ZAFI-683684 format. One record per atom (N, C-alpha, C, O, CB): z, x, y. Coordinates in pm, 1 decimal. Glycine has a CB too. Example, Ala and Ser with C-alpha at 12.3 -4.5 7.8 and 13.67 -1.06 7.14 Angstrom:
BEGIN
<pt><w>780.0</w><u>1319.0</u><v>-569.0</v></pt>
<pt><w>780.0</w><u>1230.0</u><v>-450.0</v></pt>
<pt><w>780.0</w><u>1320.0</u><v>-330.0</v></pt>
<pt><w>846.5</w><u>1423.6</u><v>-331.9</v></pt>
<pt><w>904.6</w><u>1130.8</u><v>-447.3</v></pt>
<pt><w>708.0</w><u>1285.0</u><v>-225.0</v></pt>
<pt><w>714.0</w><u>1367.0</u><v>-106.0</v></pt>
<pt><w>787.0</w><u>1290.0</u><v>3.0</v></pt>
<pt><w>803.9</w><u>1340.9</u><v>113.8</v></pt>
<pt><w>572.5</w><u>1408.4</u><v>-59.8</v></pt>
// end
This chain:
BEGIN
<pt><w>10275.0</w><u>-5825.8</u><v>349.8</v></pt>
<pt><w>10352.5</w><u>-5945.0</u><v>322.3</v></pt>
<pt><w>10473.3</w><u>-5946.2</u><v>415.6</v></pt>
<pt><w>10544.7</w><u>-5846.9</u><v>429.1</v></pt>
<pt><w>10396.2</w><u>-5950.5</u><v>172.9</v></pt>
<pt><w>10493.5</w><u>-6057.6</u><v>477.5</v></pt>
<pt><w>10610.5</w><u>-6078.2</u><v>561.7</v></pt>
<pt><w>10723.4</w><u>-6128.9</u><v>473.2</v></pt>
<pt><w>10704.8</w><u>-6224.4</u><v>397.8</v></pt>
<pt><w>10580.4</w><u>-6178.4</u><v>678.4</v></pt>
<pt><w>10839.6</w><u>-6066.3</u><v>481.4</v></pt>
<pt><w>10955.4</w><u>-6107.6</u><v>402.0</v></pt>
<pt><w>11063.2</w><u>-6156.8</u><v>497.5</v></pt>
<pt><w>11104.4</w><u>-6084.9</u><v>588.6</v></pt>
<pt><w>11008.7</w><u>-5990.1</u><v>312.5</v></pt>
<pt><w>11108.4</w><u>-6279.9</u><v>476.1</v></pt>
<pt><w>11209.1</w><u>-6341.2</u><v>561.7</v></pt>
<pt><w>11329.7</w><u>-6384.0</u><v>478.6</v></pt>
<pt><w>11316.6</w><u>-6413.1</u><v>359.7</v></pt>
<pt><w>11150.1</w><u>-6461.9</u><v>637.3</v></pt>
<pt><w>11444.6</w><u>-6387.8</u><v>540.1</v></pt>
<pt><w>11564.3</w><u>-6441.8</u><v>477.2</v></pt>
<pt><w>11596.2</w><u>-6574.5</u><v>543.9</v></pt>
<pt><w>11605.7</w><u>-6582.0</u><v>666.4</v></pt>
<pt><w>11684.6</w><u>-6342.6</u><v>487.8</v></pt>
<pt><w>11612.8</w><u>-6678.1</u><v>464.8</v></pt>
<pt><w>11643.5</w><u>-6811.4</u><v>516.1</v></pt>
<pt><w>11757.2</w><u>-6870.3</u><v>433.4</v></pt>
<pt><w>11772.1</w><u>-6838.8</u><v>315.3</v></pt>
<pt><w>11517.7</w><u>-6904.1</u><v>512.2</v></pt>
<pt><w>11835.4</w><u>-6954.1</u><v>495.2</v></pt>
<pt><w>11943.1</w><u>-7026.7</u><v>427.3</v></pt>
<pt><w>11898.6</w><u>-7170.8</u><v>406.2</v></pt>
<pt><w>11801.1</w><u>-7215.6</u><v>466.5</v></pt>
<pt><w>12076.3</w><u>-7021.0</u><v>509.3</v></pt>
<pt><w>11969.2</w><u>-7242.3</u><v>321.4</v></pt>
<pt><w>11938.2</w><u>-7383.8</u><v>299.0</v></pt>
<pt><w>11937.7</w><u>-7457.1</u><v>432.6</v></pt>
<pt><w>12028.5</w><u>-7440.3</u><v>514.1</v></pt>
<pt><w>12040.6</w><u>-7448.6</u><v>201.3</v></pt>
<pt><w>11836.3</w><u>-7537.5</u><v>454.0</v></pt>
<pt><w>11821.7</w><u>-7612.4</u><v>578.8</v></pt>
<pt><w>11739.1</w><u>-7540.2</u><v>684.1</v></pt>
<pt><w>11695.4</w><u>-7601.6</u><v>781.4</v></pt>
<pt><w>11956.7</w><u>-7642.9</u><v>634.9</v></pt>
<pt><w>11717.4</w><u>-7410.8</u><v>665.8</v></pt>
<pt><w>11637.2</w><u>-7335.3</u><v>761.8</v></pt>
<pt><w>11490.8</w><u>-7338.2</u><v>718.7</v></pt>
<pt><w>11459.7</w><u>-7362.9</u><v>602.2</v></pt>
<pt><w>11688.2</w><u>-7188.8</u><v>773.9</v></pt>
<pt><w>11402.1</w><u>-7312.8</u><v>813.6</v></pt>
<pt><w>11259.4</w><u>-7322.1</u><v>783.1</v></pt>
<pt><w>11182.4</w><u>-7209.5</u><v>849.0</v></pt>
<pt><w>11234.3</w><u>-7134.1</u><v>931.2</v></pt>
<pt><w>11203.5</w><u>-7456.6</u><v>827.9</v></pt>
<pt><w>11055.2</w><u>-7201.4</u><v>809.0</v></pt>
<pt><w>10958.7</w><u>-7114.5</u><v>875.5</v></pt>
<pt><w>10839.0</w><u>-7201.1</u><v>911.6</v></pt>
<pt><w>10814.6</w><u>-7303.8</u><v>848.1</v></pt>
<pt><w>10916.8</w><u>-6992.2</u><v>784.4</v></pt>
<pt><w>10765.7</w><u>-7160.5</u><v>1011.8</v></pt>
<pt><w>10648.2</w><u>-7234.8</u><v>1055.7</v></pt>
<pt><w>10526.9</w><u>-7143.3</u><v>1041.8</v></pt>
<pt><w>10529.1</w><u>-7027.7</u><v>1084.0</v></pt>
<pt><w>10664.5</w><u>-7286.0</u><v>1203.2</v></pt>
<pt><w>10420.8</w><u>-7197.7</u><v>981.6</v></pt>
<pt><w>10296.7</w><u>-7123.8</u><v>962.9</v></pt>
<pt><w>10191.0</w><u>-7191.6</u><v>1048.7</v></pt>
<pt><w>10163.5</w><u>-7310.5</u><v>1032.6</v></pt>
<pt><w>10253.8</w><u>-7118.7</u><v>811.3</v></pt>
<pt><w>10132.4</w><u>-7115.5</u><v>1139.3</v></pt>
<pt><w>10037.1</w><u>-7174.8</u><v>1232.6</v></pt>
<pt><w>10110.5</w><u>-7275.6</u><v>1319.8</v></pt>
<pt><w>10228.6</w><u>-7259.4</u><v>1350.3</v></pt>
<pt><w>9918.7</w><u>-7242.3</u><v>1157.2</v></pt>
<pt><w>10038.4</w><u>-7379.9</u><v>1359.4</v></pt>
<pt><w>10098.4</w><u>-7482.2</u><v>1444.7</v></pt>
<pt><w>10144.2</w><u>-7604.9</u><v>1367.9</v></pt>
<pt><w>10215.9</w><u>-7688.9</u><v>1422.2</v></pt>
<pt><w>10000.9</w><u>-7523.6</u><v>1550.3</v></pt>
<pt><w>10103.2</w><u>-7616.1</u><v>1240.5</v></pt>
<pt><w>10125.3</w><u>-7744.1</u><v>1175.9</v></pt>
<pt><w>10173.8</w><u>-7737.8</u><v>1030.8</v></pt>
<pt><w>10165.4</w><u>-7837.5</u><v>959.1</v></pt>
<pt><w>10001.1</w><u>-7820.7</u><v>1180.6</v></pt>
<pt><w>10224.1</w><u>-7622.5</u><v>986.9</v></pt>
<pt><w>10279.3</w><u>-7613.1</u><v>851.7</v></pt>
<pt><w>10423.0</w><u>-7563.1</u><v>862.7</v></pt>
<pt><w>10450.0</w><u>-7459.3</u><v>923.1</v></pt>
<pt><w>10193.0</w><u>-7518.0</u><v>760.7</v></pt>
<pt><w>10514.0</w><u>-7638.9</u><v>803.2</v></pt>
<pt><w>10655.5</w><u>-7601.5</u><v>805.5</v></pt>
<pt><w>10706.6</w><u>-7595.6</u><v>662.6</v></pt>
<pt><w>10688.4</w><u>-7689.9</u><v>585.5</v></pt>
<pt><w>10739.5</w><u>-7701.9</u><v>890.4</v></pt>
<pt><w>10771.0</w><u>-7483.8</u><v>627.0</v></pt>
<pt><w>10832.4</w><u>-7465.9</u><v>495.3</v></pt>
<pt><w>10982.7</w><u>-7458.4</u><v>516.5</v></pt>
<pt><w>11032.3</w><u>-7372.7</u><v>589.6</v></pt>
<pt><w>10778.1</w><u>-7336.8</u><v>421.9</v></pt>
<pt><w>11055.3</w><u>-7550.5</u><v>450.8</v></pt>
<pt><w>11199.9</w><u>-7558.7</u><v>467.7</v></pt>
<pt><w>11269.0</w><u>-7531.1</u><v>334.7</v></pt>
<pt><w>11228.9</w><u>-7583.9</u><v>231.0</v></pt>
<pt><w>11241.1</w><u>-7697.3</u><v>522.6</v></pt>
<pt><w>11372.2</w><u>-7448.7</u><v>338.2</v></pt>
<pt><w>11454.7</w><u>-7425.8</u><v>219.9</v></pt>
<pt><w>11546.5</w><u>-7546.1</u><v>205.5</v></pt>
<pt><w>11631.3</w><u>-7570.9</u><v>291.2</v></pt>
<pt><w>11536.8</w><u>-7291.3</u><v>230.5</v></pt>
<pt><w>11529.3</w><u>-7620.9</u><v>97.0</v></pt>
<pt><w>11608.7</w><u>-7741.9</u><v>76.7</v></pt>
<pt><w>11737.6</w><u>-7713.8</u><v>1.2</v></pt>
<pt><w>11843.4</w><u>-7767.0</u><v>34.8</v></pt>
<pt><w>11527.6</w><u>-7845.6</u><v>2.2</v></pt>
<pt><w>11727.7</w><u>-7629.3</u><v>-101.7</v></pt>
<pt><w>11843.7</w><u>-7609.9</u><v>-188.0</v></pt>
<pt><w>11829.6</w><u>-7479.3</u><v>-265.5</v></pt>
<pt><w>11718.9</w><u>-7437.4</u><v>-299.6</v></pt>
<pt><w>11860.3</w><u>-7729.0</u><v>-285.0</v></pt>
<pt><w>11942.0</w><u>-7416.6</u><v>-292.4</v></pt>
<pt><w>11946.5</w><u>-7297.2</u><v>-375.6</v></pt>
<pt><w>12030.5</w><u>-7329.9</u><v>-498.2</v></pt>
<pt><w>12143.6</w><u>-7376.8</u><v>-485.5</v></pt>
<pt><w>12005.0</w><u>-7174.1</u><v>-297.3</v></pt>
<pt><w>11975.5</w><u>-7305.4</u><v>-617.7</v></pt>
<pt><w>12048.5</w><u>-7327.1</u><v>-742.2</v></pt>
<pt><w>12028.9</w><u>-7204.9</u><v>-829.7</v></pt>
<pt><w>11923.8</w><u>-7190.0</u><v>-892.1</v></pt>
<pt><w>12000.8</w><u>-7457.1</u><v>-815.1</v></pt>
<pt><w>12126.5</w><u>-7118.3</u><v>-835.5</v></pt>
<pt><w>12113.2</w><u>-6996.0</u><v>-914.0</v></pt>
<pt><w>11996.5</w><u>-6913.6</u><v>-864.4</v></pt>
<pt><w>11994.5</w><u>-6869.7</u><v>-749.4</v></pt>
<pt><w>12095.6</w><u>-7028.2</u><v>-1062.1</v></pt>
<pt><w>11898.3</w><u>-6892.6</u><v>-952.6</v></pt>
<pt><w>11780.1</w><u>-6812.9</u><v>-916.0</v></pt>
<pt><w>11663.8</w><u>-6898.6</u><v>-870.5</v></pt>
<pt><w>11553.9</w><u>-6847.0</u><v>-850.3</v></pt>
<pt><w>11736.3</w><u>-6727.8</u><v>-1032.7</v></pt>
<pt><w>11685.2</w><u>-7028.6</u><v>-853.7</v></pt>
<pt><w>11578.2</w><u>-7118.6</u><v>-809.9</v></pt>
<pt><w>11600.2</w><u>-7162.5</u><v>-665.9</v></pt>
<pt><w>11712.9</w><u>-7177.8</u><v>-618.8</v></pt>
<pt><w>11569.7</w><u>-7241.4</u><v>-901.8</v></pt>
<pt><w>11487.3</w><u>-7182.1</u><v>-598.1</v></pt>
<pt><w>11488.5</w><u>-7228.1</u><v>-459.9</v></pt>
<pt><w>11402.0</w><u>-7353.9</u><v>-453.8</v></pt>
<pt><w>11288.9</w><u>-7353.6</u><v>-502.3</v></pt>
<pt><w>11436.1</w><u>-7116.4</u><v>-360.7</v></pt>
<pt><w>11453.4</w><u>-7459.7</u><v>-395.5</v></pt>
<pt><w>11372.6</w><u>-7579.9</u><v>-372.1</v></pt>
<pt><w>11320.4</w><u>-7572.5</u><v>-229.5</v></pt>
<pt><w>11396.9</w><u>-7555.9</u><v>-134.5</v></pt>
<pt><w>11455.8</w><u>-7712.2</u><v>-395.8</v></pt>
<pt><w>11189.2</w><u>-7585.2</u><v>-216.2</v></pt>
<pt><w>11124.7</w><u>-7577.6</u><v>-85.4</v></pt>
<pt><w>11062.1</w><u>-7712.0</u><v>-51.7</v></pt>
<pt><w>11009.9</w><u>-7781.2</u><v>-139.1</v></pt>
<pt><w>11018.0</w><u>-7465.6</u><v>-82.5</v></pt>
<pt><w>11067.7</w><u>-7747.6</u><v>74.2</v></pt>
<pt><w>10995.2</w><u>-7863.0</u><v>124.9</v></pt>
<pt><w>10883.1</w><u>-7812.1</u><v>213.0</v></pt>
<pt><w>10903.8</w><u>-7723.7</u><v>296.1</v></pt>
<pt><w>11089.0</w><u>-7960.1</u><v>203.0</v></pt>
<pt><w>10764.6</w><u>-7867.6</u><v>195.2</v></pt>
<pt><w>10648.2</w><u>-7820.9</u><v>271.0</v></pt>
<pt><w>10587.5</w><u>-7938.1</u><v>345.5</v></pt>
<pt><w>10547.2</w><u>-8037.3</u><v>284.6</v></pt>
<pt><w>10542.9</w><u>-7754.8</u><v>177.8</v></pt>
<pt><w>10581.1</w><u>-7926.7</u><v>476.2</v></pt>
<pt><w>10515.6</w><u>-8026.5</u><v>560.7</v></pt>
<pt><w>10384.1</w><u>-7966.3</u><v>608.4</v></pt>
<pt><w>10381.8</w><u>-7861.9</u><v>673.5</v></pt>
<pt><w>10606.9</w><u>-8069.0</u><v>682.4</v></pt>
<pt><w>10274.2</w><u>-8034.3</u><v>574.7</v></pt>
<pt><w>10141.6</w><u>-7985.5</u><v>613.1</v></pt>
<pt><w>10051.8</w><u>-8106.0</u><v>636.5</v></pt>
<pt><w>10077.1</w><u>-8213.4</u><v>581.9</v></pt>
<pt><w>10081.3</w><u>-7890.7</u><v>503.6</v></pt>
<pt><w>9947.4</w><u>-8089.6</u><v>716.9</v></pt>
<pt><w>9852.5</w><u>-8199.1</u><v>737.8</v></pt>
<pt><w>9789.7</w><u>-8241.4</u><v>604.7</v></pt>
<pt><w>9783.6</w><u>-8162.6</u><v>510.3</v></pt>
<pt><w>9742.4</w><u>-8157.1</u><v>838.3</v></pt>
<pt><w>9744.2</w><u>-8364.2</u><v>598.5</v></pt>
<pt><w>9686.2</w><u>-8418.6</u><v>475.3</v></pt>
<pt><w>9563.0</w><u>-8340.6</u><v>430.3</v></pt>
<pt><w>9532.5</w><u>-8338.0</u><v>311.1</v></pt>
<pt><w>9649.7</w><u>-8564.9</u><v>495.1</v></pt>
<pt><w>9491.8</w><u>-8277.2</u><v>522.9</v></pt>
<pt><w>9370.7</w><u>-8204.5</u><v>485.0</v></pt>
<pt><w>9397.6</w><u>-8062.3</u><v>436.2</v></pt>
<pt><w>9303.8</w><u>-7988.6</u><v>406.0</v></pt>
<pt><w>9276.5</w><u>-8199.6</u><v>601.6</v></pt>
<pt><w>9524.4</w><u>-8023.1</u><v>428.3</v></pt>
<pt><w>9562.0</w><u>-7891.0</u><v>379.8</v></pt>
<pt><w>9614.7</w><u>-7905.6</u><v>237.3</v></pt>
<pt><w>9712.0</w><u>-7977.0</u><v>213.4</v></pt>
<pt><w>9668.6</w><u>-7824.4</u><v>473.0</v></pt>
<pt><w>9549.7</w><u>-7837.4</u><v>143.0</v></pt>
<pt><w>9594.9</w><u>-7842.1</u><v>4.2</v></pt>
<pt><w>9716.6</w><u>-7753.0</u><v>-13.3</v></pt>
<pt><w>9720.6</w><u>-7641.3</u><v>38.3</v></pt>
<pt><w>9482.2</w><u>-7799.1</u><v>-91.9</v></pt>
<pt><w>9815.3</w><u>-7802.5</u><v>-85.9</v></pt>
<pt><w>9935.5</w><u>-7725.1</u><v>-116.5</v></pt>
<pt><w>9953.1</w><u>-7728.7</u><v>-267.5</v></pt>
<pt><w>9968.5</w><u>-7836.0</u><v>-326.0</v></pt>
<pt><w>10063.0</w><u>-7781.8</u><v>-41.6</v></pt>
<pt><w>9950.9</w><u>-7611.7</u><v>-330.9</v></pt>
<pt><w>9963.3</w><u>-7601.2</u><v>-475.7</v></pt>
<pt><w>10062.0</w><u>-7491.2</u><v>-511.7</v></pt>
<pt><w>10082.1</w><u>-7397.2</u><v>-434.8</v></pt>
<pt><w>9826.5</w><u>-7574.0</u><v>-540.4</v></pt>
<pt><w>10123.9</w><u>-7503.4</u><v>-629.7</v></pt>
<pt><w>10200.6</w><u>-7391.1</u><v>-684.5</v></pt>
<pt><w>10100.0</w><u>-7280.0</u><v>-712.2</v></pt>
<pt><w>9982.8</w><u>-7307.6</u><v>-737.9</v></pt>
<pt><w>10281.3</w><u>-7431.9</u><v>-816.1</v></pt>
<pt><w>10144.4</w><u>-7155.5</u><v>-707.4</v></pt>
<pt><w>10055.5</w><u>-7040.8</u><v>-725.4</v></pt>
<pt><w>9975.0</w><u>-7046.3</u><v>-853.3</v></pt>
<pt><w>9854.8</w><u>-7020.1</u><v>-851.4</v></pt>
<pt><w>10134.7</w><u>-6914.9</u><v>-723.0</v></pt>
<pt><w>10039.4</w><u>-7080.1</u><v>-966.0</v></pt>
<pt><w>9969.5</w><u>-7081.2</u><v>-1094.0</v></pt>
<pt><w>9866.0</w><u>-7193.6</u><v>-1100.6</v></pt>
<pt><w>9762.7</w><u>-7178.5</u><v>-1165.8</v></pt>
<pt><w>10069.6</w><u>-7095.4</u><v>-1208.3</v></pt>
<pt><w>9892.5</w><u>-7304.8</u><v>-1034.5</v></pt>
<pt><w>9795.6</w><u>-7414.9</u><v>-1029.5</v></pt>
<pt><w>9676.4</w><u>-7373.8</u><v>-943.6</v></pt>
<pt><w>9561.9</w><u>-7399.9</u><v>-980.3</v></pt>
<pt><w>9861.4</w><u>-7544.7</u><v>-973.4</v></pt>
<pt><w>9702.2</w><u>-7310.3</u><v>-830.5</v></pt>
<pt><w>9594.8</w><u>-7264.8</u><v>-743.1</v></pt>
<pt><w>9502.8</w><u>-7167.4</u><v>-816.9</v></pt>
<pt><w>9380.6</w><u>-7176.8</u><v>-805.4</v></pt>
<pt><w>9652.7</w><u>-7198.5</u><v>-617.0</v></pt>
<pt><w>9560.9</w><u>-7074.0</u><v>-892.4</v></pt>
<pt><w>9480.5</w><u>-6976.4</u><v>-966.1</v></pt>
<pt><w>9392.1</w><u>-7045.7</u><v>-1070.0</v></pt>
<pt><w>9276.5</w><u>-7007.4</u><v>-1088.1</v></pt>
<pt><w>9571.5</w><u>-6872.8</u><v>-1034.5</v></pt>
<pt><w>9445.0</w><u>-7146.3</u><v>-1137.8</v></pt>
<pt><w>9365.8</w><u>-7219.9</u><v>-1237.7</v></pt>
<pt><w>9249.3</w><u>-7292.1</u><v>-1170.6</v></pt>
<pt><w>9137.7</w><u>-7291.1</u><v>-1222.6</v></pt>
<pt><w>9454.5</w><u>-7321.4</u><v>-1314.1</v></pt>
<pt><w>9274.1</w><u>-7354.3</u><v>-1056.6</v></pt>
<pt><w>9167.9</w><u>-7422.7</u><v>-981.9</v></pt>
<pt><w>9060.3</w><u>-7322.8</u><v>-940.4</v></pt>
<pt><w>8941.0</w><u>-7349.9</u><v>-954.3</v></pt>
<pt><w>9225.7</w><u>-7494.5</u><v>-857.3</v></pt>
<pt><w>9102.9</w><u>-7207.2</u><v>-889.4</v></pt>
<pt><w>9008.5</w><u>-7104.0</u><v>-845.3</v></pt>
<pt><w>8922.9</w><u>-7055.6</u><v>-962.3</v></pt>
<pt><w>8801.5</w><u>-7040.8</u><v>-948.4</v></pt>
<pt><w>9084.0</w><u>-6985.2</u><v>-781.9</v></pt>
<pt><w>8985.8</w><u>-7030.9</u><v>-1077.6</v></pt>
<pt><w>8911.5</w><u>-6986.1</u><v>-1194.9</v></pt>
<pt><w>8809.9</w><u>-7090.9</u><v>-1240.7</v></pt>
<pt><w>8696.1</w><u>-7057.4</u><v>-1273.8</v></pt>
<pt><w>9007.9</w><u>-6953.7</u><v>-1308.6</v></pt>
<pt><w>8851.0</w><u>-7216.4</u><v>-1242.4</v></pt>
<pt><w>8760.2</w><u>-7324.3</u><v>-1283.0</v></pt>
<pt><w>8642.8</w><u>-7336.0</u><v>-1186.5</v></pt>
<pt><w>8529.2</w><u>-7357.7</u><v>-1228.8</v></pt>
<pt><w>8835.5</w><u>-7458.1</u><v>-1290.6</v></pt>
<pt><w>8670.1</w><u>-7321.4</u><v>-1056.6</v></pt>
<pt><w>8562.2</w><u>-7327.2</u><v>-957.0</v></pt>
<pt><w>8463.8</w><u>-7211.8</u><v>-974.5</v></pt>
<pt><w>8343.0</w><u>-7230.4</u><v>-960.7</v></pt>
<pt><w>8620.6</w><u>-7324.7</u><v>-815.0</v></pt>
<pt><w>8515.6</w><u>-7092.1</u><v>-1005.1</v></pt>
<pt><w>8427.8</w><u>-6977.7</u><v>-1028.2</v></pt>
<pt><w>8339.7</w><u>-7001.1</u><v>-1150.2</v></pt>
<pt><w>8220.3</w><u>-6971.1</u><v>-1148.1</v></pt>
<pt><w>8510.1</w><u>-6849.6</u><v>-1046.2</v></pt>
<pt><w>8399.4</w><u>-7055.2</u><v>-1257.0</v></pt>
<pt><w>8322.0</w><u>-7083.5</u><v>-1377.9</v></pt>
<pt><w>8213.1</w><u>-7186.8</u><v>-1349.9</v></pt>
<pt><w>8100.4</w><u>-7173.3</u><v>-1397.5</v></pt>
<pt><w>8414.3</w><u>-7133.1</u><v>-1490.2</v></pt>
<pt><w>8246.9</w><u>-7289.6</u><v>-1272.9</v></pt>
<pt><w>8149.6</w><u>-7394.1</u><v>-1241.3</v></pt>
<pt><w>8037.0</w><u>-7338.9</u><v>-1154.5</v></pt>
<pt><w>7921.0</w><u>-7375.6</u><v>-1172.7</v></pt>
<pt><w>8218.2</w><u>-7511.8</u><v>-1170.5</v></pt>
<pt><w>8070.7</w><u>-7250.7</u><v>-1059.9</v></pt>
<pt><w>7969.7</w><u>-7194.5</u><v>-970.3</v></pt>
<pt><w>7876.5</w><u>-7098.6</u><v>-1043.5</v></pt>
<pt><w>7763.5</w><u>-7076.6</u><v>-999.7</v></pt>
<pt><w>8036.7</w><u>-7122.7</u><v>-854.1</v></pt>
<pt><w>7922.4</w><u>-7042.1</u><v>-1153.5</v></pt>
<pt><w>7840.8</w><u>-6947.0</u><v>-1228.4</v></pt>
<pt><w>7765.2</w><u>-7017.2</u><v>-1339.9</v></pt>
<pt><w>7734.0</w><u>-6956.4</u><v>-1442.2</v></pt>
<pt><w>7927.8</w><u>-6835.0</u><v>-1286.0</v></pt>
<pt><w>7735.7</w><u>-7145.6</u><v>-1320.2</v></pt>
<pt><w>7667.9</w><u>-7225.9</u><v>-1421.8</v></pt>
<pt><w>7543.8</w><u>-7159.4</u><v>-1477.4</v></pt>
<pt><w>7483.2</w><u>-7074.8</u><v>-1411.6</v></pt>
<pt><w>7631.1</w><u>-7358.9</u><v>-1365.1</v></pt>
<pt><w>7506.5</w><u>-7196.6</u><v>-1596.2</v></pt>
<pt><w>7391.2</w><u>-7143.1</u><v>-1666.7</v></pt>
<pt><w>7262.4</w><u>-7176.1</u><v>-1590.5</v></pt>
<pt><w>7233.7</w><u>-7292.9</u><v>-1564.4</v></pt>
<pt><w>7385.2</w><u>-7198.9</u><v>-1810.4</v></pt>
<pt><w>7186.5</w><u>-7074.5</u><v>-1555.7</v></pt>
<pt><w>7063.7</w><u>-7092.5</u><v>-1477.7</v></pt>
<pt><w>6961.0</w><u>-7177.1</u><v>-1553.2</v></pt>
<pt><w>6889.5</w><u>-7256.2</u><v>-1491.6</v></pt>
<pt><w>7003.2</w><u>-6956.4</u><v>-1442.4</v></pt>
<pt><w>6952.7</w><u>-7161.4</u><v>-1685.7</v></pt>
<pt><w>6858.0</w><u>-7241.8</u><v>-1763.7</v></pt>
<pt><w>6893.2</w><u>-7389.4</u><v>-1755.0</v></pt>
<pt><w>6805.0</w><u>-7474.4</u><v>-1743.6</v></pt>
<pt><w>6856.2</w><u>-7196.4</u><v>-1910.6</v></pt>
<pt><w>7022.4</w><u>-7419.6</u><v>-1760.6</v></pt>
<pt><w>7066.0</w><u>-7558.7</u><v>-1749.1</v></pt>
<pt><w>7030.3</w><u>-7615.1</u><v>-1611.7</v></pt>
<pt><w>6988.2</w><u>-7730.2</u><v>-1600.4</v></pt>
<pt><w>7217.6</w><u>-7569.9</u><v>-1773.5</v></pt>
<pt><w>7047.2</w><u>-7534.4</u><v>-1508.5</v></pt>
<pt><w>7014.7</w><u>-7579.3</u><v>-1373.1</v></pt>
<pt><w>6864.4</w><u>-7605.1</u><v>-1358.1</v></pt>
<pt><w>6824.0</w><u>-7703.0</u><v>-1295.4</v></pt>
<pt><w>7061.2</w><u>-7475.1</u><v>-1269.8</v></pt>
<pt><w>6782.7</w><u>-7518.0</u><v>-1415.2</v></pt>
<pt><w>6637.3</w><u>-7538.4</u><v>-1408.2</v></pt>
<pt><w>6596.9</w><u>-7667.0</u><v>-1480.3</v></pt>
<pt><w>6516.4</w><u>-7745.0</u><v>-1429.6</v></pt>
<pt><w>6562.7</w><u>-7417.9</u><v>-1469.4</v></pt>
<pt><w>6653.8</w><u>-7687.9</u><v>-1599.0</v></pt>
<pt><w>6623.0</w><u>-7809.2</u><v>-1675.8</v></pt>
<pt><w>6665.4</w><u>-7933.3</u><v>-1598.9</v></pt>
<pt><w>6592.3</w><u>-8032.3</u><v>-1595.6</v></pt>
<pt><w>6692.6</w><u>-7805.8</u><v>-1813.3</v></pt>
<pt><w>6781.8</w><u>-7928.7</u><v>-1537.5</v></pt>
<pt><w>6829.6</w><u>-8041.3</u><v>-1458.1</v></pt>
<pt><w>6736.6</w><u>-8066.3</u><v>-1339.8</v></pt>
<pt><w>6706.4</w><u>-8181.0</u><v>-1306.9</v></pt>
<pt><w>6973.2</w><u>-8015.8</u><v>-1408.9</v></pt>
<pt><w>6691.4</w><u>-7958.5</u><v>-1276.0</v></pt>
<pt><w>6600.4</w><u>-7971.8</u><v>-1162.1</v></pt>
<pt><w>6468.1</w><u>-8037.1</u><v>-1204.2</v></pt>
<pt><w>6416.8</w><u>-8124.2</u><v>-1133.9</v></pt>
<pt><w>6573.6</w><u>-7833.8</u><v>-1099.1</v></pt>
<pt><w>6412.6</w><u>-7994.9</u><v>-1319.4</v></pt>
<pt><w>6288.3</w><u>-8055.0</u><v>-1368.8</v></pt>
<pt><w>6307.6</w><u>-8203.1</u><v>-1398.2</v></pt>
<pt><w>6222.6</w><u>-8285.3</u><v>-1364.1</v></pt>
<pt><w>6239.6</w><u>-7982.3</u><v>-1495.1</v></pt>
<pt><w>6418.7</w><u>-8236.6</u><v>-1461.1</v></pt>
<pt><w>6448.1</w><u>-8376.1</u><v>-1493.2</v></pt>
<pt><w>6462.7</w><u>-8457.4</u><v>-1365.8</v></pt>
<pt><w>6412.2</w><u>-8569.3</u><v>-1357.3</v></pt>
<pt><w>6575.7</w><u>-8386.8</u><v>-1578.2</v></pt>
<pt><w>6530.3</w><u>-8402.7</u><v>-1268.0</v></pt>
<pt><w>6552.0</w><u>-8472.6</u><v>-1141.1</v></pt>
<pt><w>6419.1</w><u>-8502.1</u><v>-1072.5</v></pt>
<pt><w>6399.0</w><u>-8611.2</u><v>-1019.2</v></pt>
<pt><w>6642.3</w><u>-8389.4</u><v>-1048.3</v></pt>
<pt><w>6328.5</w><u>-8404.2</u><v>-1074.0</v></pt>
<pt><w>6197.4</w><u>-8424.4</u><v>-1012.2</v></pt>
<pt><w>6118.8</w><u>-8534.7</u><v>-1081.6</v></pt>
<pt><w>6043.0</w><u>-8607.1</u><v>-1017.1</v></pt>
<pt><w>6117.5</w><u>-8294.9</u><v>-1014.6</v></pt>
<pt><w>6136.4</w><u>-8547.6</u><v>-1212.1</v></pt>
<pt><w>6065.9</w><u>-8652.7</u><v>-1286.5</v></pt>
<pt><w>6113.8</w><u>-8791.4</u><v>-1251.7</v></pt>
<pt><w>6033.9</w><u>-8885.0</u><v>-1247.5</v></pt>
<pt><w>6081.3</w><u>-8630.8</u><v>-1433.9</v></pt>
<pt><w>6244.1</w><u>-8807.1</u><v>-1226.3</v></pt>
<pt><w>6299.4</w><u>-8940.6</u><v>-1203.4</v></pt>
<pt><w>6312.8</w><u>-8975.9</u><v>-1055.9</v></pt>
<pt><w>6340.7</w><u>-9091.0</u><v>-1022.1</v></pt>
<pt><w>6433.5</w><u>-8951.5</u><v>-1269.0</v></pt>
<pt><w>6293.1</w><u>-8878.1</u><v>-967.8</v></pt>
<pt><w>6305.6</w><u>-8904.0</u><v>-824.5</v></pt>
<pt><w>6167.1</w><u>-8930.4</u><v>-765.1</v></pt>
<pt><w>6079.9</w><u>-8843.7</u><v>-769.8</v></pt>
<pt><w>6374.6</w><u>-8784.5</u><v>-752.4</v></pt>
<pt><w>6146.7</w><u>-9050.9</u><v>-708.9</v></pt>
<pt><w>6015.7</w><u>-9080.1</u><v>-649.7</v></pt>
<pt><w>5988.6</w><u>-8992.6</u><v>-528.1</v></pt>
<pt><w>6079.2</w><u>-8964.2</u><v>-449.7</v></pt>
<pt><w>6006.9</w><u>-9227.3</u><v>-610.5</v></pt>
<pt><w>5866.1</w><u>-8951.0</u><v>-513.0</v></pt>
<pt><w>5827.8</w><u>-8871.4</u><v>-394.8</v></pt>
<pt><w>5768.6</w><u>-8964.0</u><v>-290.2</v></pt>
<pt><w>5718.9</w><u>-9071.9</u><v>-322.5</v></pt>
<pt><w>5725.8</w><u>-8758.6</u><v>-432.3</v></pt>
<pt><w>5774.0</w><u>-8922.2</u><v>-167.1</v></pt>
<pt><w>5724.5</w><u>-9004.5</u><v>-55.5</v></pt>
<pt><w>5581.6</w><u>-8972.6</u><v>-24.5</v></pt>
<pt><w>5523.3</w><u>-9031.9</u><v>66.3</v></pt>
<pt><w>5809.2</w><u>-8984.5</u><v>68.9</v></pt>
// end
């Protein structure tokens, strides 16, 4: 982990197109501004972890359910 010290108004750059700027310091809180391309997702850590967990749960779907869905799909999808 890289650890940097920044003051309000100072920033760091990640890659060529992500800039994180310290906007304000209030006690033990820091307000950050993040500039990133629209195709780059930016989430708070706890939100990112929840998304990752939900994606893992969805990817580990029940195999029996998937087989049943596949059989149903074959019944309703016309073949050429």
